[in-house]
C-alpha positions, 0 to 999 in steps of 0.5 A, a space after each residue: 227560602 221554601 216556596 211554601 209557608 204555614 197560614 191560618 186560613 178562613 175557609 168559610 164563616 166559623 171555620 179556620 184551618 192551618 194550611 200550607 200555602 205559597 209564600 207571597 211573591 214580592 213585587 219590585 217595590 215590595 219587601 217580604 216580611 217574616 211575621 213575628 206578631 199579629 194582633 187580633 182585631 175586632 174586624 177579624 172576629 167579625 169576619 170569622 163569625 159573620 163572614 162580612 163587614 158591611 159591603 166587604 164579604 168573604 167569598 173565598 178562603 182568606 187569611 185574616 190578621 192586619 196588625 203585624 210586625 216582623 223582620 224583612 227577609 227579602 226585597 224587590 228589585 227596586 229596594 235596597 238589599 240593605 233593608 234585609 234584617 230590619 225589624 219593622 212595623 207594617 202599615 197593612 195597606 196599599 193605595 194606588 197613589 194617583 187618585 184624587 184622594 191619594 193626591 190630597 194625602 187621604 190615601 186611606 180613602 183611596 177607592 182602589 186600596 188593598 188592605 190586609 184581611 179585607 176581601 179578597 186581600 190576604 192578611 198576616 196570620 201566616 209565616 210571611 207577608 209582602 208589603 210596599 217597602 215604604 209601608 214597612 217602618 223600621 223600629 228601634 231596637 228598644 221596641 218589642 215586635 209585639 208593640 210594633 204590631 200594635 202600632 196599627 190600633 195605635 194609629 187608629 187612636 192617633 187618627 181619632 184624636 187628630 180628628 177630635 182636635 185633641 190638644 193640651 187642656 182638652 176634655 175628652 169623652 170616650 165611650 167603649 173601653 175595649 182595646 181601641 178605647 184604651 189606646 184612644 185614651 192613652 193617645 189623648 193623654 199623650 196629646 195633652 188632654 187633662 180630662 179623659 172620661 171613659 164610659 163602659 158597661 164592664 167594670 173590668 174594662 173601666 178599671 183598665 181605663 183608669 190604669 191607662 190614662 182615664 181620669 174618670 170612668 162612668 157606668 152607663 147603666 148607673 149614670 146617663 152620660 148625656 145628662 151629666 153636664 159634661 160639656 166636653 170638647 170632643 166625644 170619641 165613640 169606640 163602642 159602636 153602640 147606638 145608645 152610647 153614640 146618642 148620649 155622647 153627642 149630648 155631652 159635647 159643648 157647642 162647636 165641639 167635635 164628635 168622632 165615630 170609630 166603633 163598628 155598629 149598626 149601619 143606621 142609627 138615630 141621632 139628635 140632629 137638632 142638638 148637632 145643628 143648634 150647637 154647630 157640632 162637627 161630626 165625622 167618622 174614622 176609616 183607618 188612618 193615613 200618615 200615622 206610623 212615624 208618630 205611632 213608633 215615636 209614642 210607643 218607643 218613647 213610653 208615652 203610650 204603653 203597648 206591651 202592657 195591652 198584650 193579655 194572651 199569646 197564641 200560635 198559628 194552630 190556635 187562631 180560633 182560640 185567639 179570636 175567642 179570647 178577643 171577645 172576653 172582656 178581660 182580654 185587651 190584646 190577643 197576639 198570634 205568633 206565627 213562629 210558634 
């Protein structure tokens, strides 16, 4: 192998350049993956346009991209060489494994976690990337590498539904029919939900939601979700919009659950008396933990359709084009293929 590779580097806010950079060094417990596909996430778009997400600030050139898959081409000294050649879905994080959160199985909340494309950790818009061997999950031959990359947003959908307590017979409200909202809807159906209501401003996305498992869609400009008497078991917000969060909370039945997934304002006004009076359970979602085996099973079995989410493919030289496409309501998932 060469010592260098091509990578699309975020030089500064609003500026990405294709550069030649060193191939990542592989630690003794890591594998080196030749990247085949990388999904574009809203966080990538946010870092590109804003240079930050909350307290995470881009202060030096950084490679974006964290929804990744590929083929193992090298291994560290503690990893079996038999793994070379495996097609894998990458869980793009590295926890310390010894802190209180890690020991309780909540490694996504590890205060020392390193996550692809979160400053200062480089992501996967590159020809190669390294990851701990147990975070590189083999996929069946029947599963595409594009679907393997999208196990990352699928994991968000799994984690969100687990937080919501989704199960057979559940009635779920989802606000936001972007890629994450659509994946959440698919997982809700796979978990046995019988009523999946999706609200979104865009008619195109409401139509997509119906194709991917929604049993009913709502235009929030035409109908107030909070006054329809929905009385759902759980509400999952995938929009980050304050009005959607507030109206969704009003649609939850007593003792129901509220799960906040979408990235929006740091502070919003909530109907606290409603939350108290109905003993609603409200939680956030910060990534995921222990979801990849289930994600691979749901995708490879066909219970969740990831391949149909792909609406555009781009090479490393056109990552800006991929980021722009991700902001189009007609786009579900733009994929960057570093091999192009």
